[in-house]
C-alpha positions in Angstrom: 39.9 78.7 91.2 37.1 76.2 90.6 36.4 76.2 94.4 35.9 79.9 94.3 33.5 79.7 91.4 31.6 76.8 93.0 31.4 78.6 96.4 30.0 81.7 94.7 27.4 79.6 92.9 26.5 77.9 96.2 26.2 81.3 97.9 24.1 82.7 95.1 21.9 79.6 94.9 21.1 79.8 98.6 19.8 83.4 98.2 17.6 82.5 95.2 14.1 81.1 95.3 13.6 77.4 94.2 12.2 78.5 90.8 15.3 80.7 90.2 17.6 77.9 91.3 15.9 75.6 88.9 16.3 78.1 86.1 19.9 78.6 87.1 20.6 74.9 86.9 18.8 74.8 83.5 21.1 77.5 82.2 24.2 75.6 83.5 22.9 72.4 81.8 22.4 74.4 78.5 25.9 75.8 78.8 27.4 72.4 79.5 25.4 70.9 76.6 26.7 73.7 74.3 30.3 73.0 75.3 29.8 69.2 74.8 28.2 69.9 71.4 31.2 72.0 70.4 33.6 69.4 71.6 31.8 66.7 69.7 31.9 68.8 66.5 35.7 69.3 67.0 36.1 65.5 67.4 34.0 64.8 64.3 36.0 67.2 62.3 39.2 65.7 63.6 37.9 62.3 62.7 37.3 63.5 59.1 40.8 64.9 58.9 42.1 61.6 60.2 40.3 59.7 57.4 41.7 62.2 54.8 45.2 61.8 56.2 44.8 58.0 56.1 43.7 58.2 52.4 46.6 60.5 51.5 49.0 58.1 53.3 47.7 55.3 51.2 48.1 57.3 48.0 51.6 58.3 49.1 52.5 54.7 49.8 51.4 53.7 46.3 53.4 56.5 44.8 56.5 55.5 46.8 56.2 51.9 45.5 55.9 53.2 41.9 58.9 55.4 42.4 60.9 52.6 43.8 60.1 50.4 40.9 61.0 53.1 38.4 64.2 53.9 40.2 65.3 50.3 40.2 64.5 50.0 36.5 66.4 53.2 35.8 69.4 51.9 37.9 69.5 48.7 35.8 69.3 50.6 32.6 72.2 52.9 33.6 74.2 49.9 34.8 73.8 48.2 31.4 74.7 51.5 29.6 77.8 51.8 31.7 78.8 48.2 31.0 78.3 48.7 27.2 80.5 51.8 27.4 83.2 49.9 29.3 83.1 47.0 26.9 83.3 49.4 24.0 86.3 51.2 25.5 88.1 47.9 26.3 87.5 46.6 22.7 88.8 49.9 21.3 91.9 49.6 23.4 92.4 46.0 22.4 92.0 46.8 18.7 94.4 49.7 19.0 97.0 47.6 20.8 96.7 44.8 18.2 97.3 47.4 15.4 100.3 48.8 17.2 101.7 45.3 17.9 101.1 44.3 14.3 102.8 47.4 12.8 105.7 47.1 15.2 106.3 43.5 14.4 106.3 44.3 10.6 108.9 47.0 11.2 111.2 44.6 13.1 110.9 41.8 10.5 114.1 41.9 8.4 112.5 39.8 5.6 109.8 42.4 5.1 111.1 44.7 2.4 107.9 46.7 2.0 108.7 48.7 5.1 111.9 50.1 3.5 110.3 51.2 0.3 
């Protein structure tokens, strides 16, 4: 497709006078310059977006580290709370068992007359 366009330009430039050919080349240079300017603006905008993305990535990294520290602190707090609860339950069971054992041994003691009153 480019060959067809180039050949039509060549055929047209042969039929034009040198001044017209020079003007035609000037228009082509201007068109090419406009395309390059547009491409450079796009690249510049993309570069700005890249810098913004890098800044946001840094902020996200800092937030992730803060979240990780907070999550670890929360995990330790919950572990201690769980341990306190387990220790409390175990102590309650031991106290209950000691009361049951103490009362059952008093009932089985034949010298203890207070149970029969």
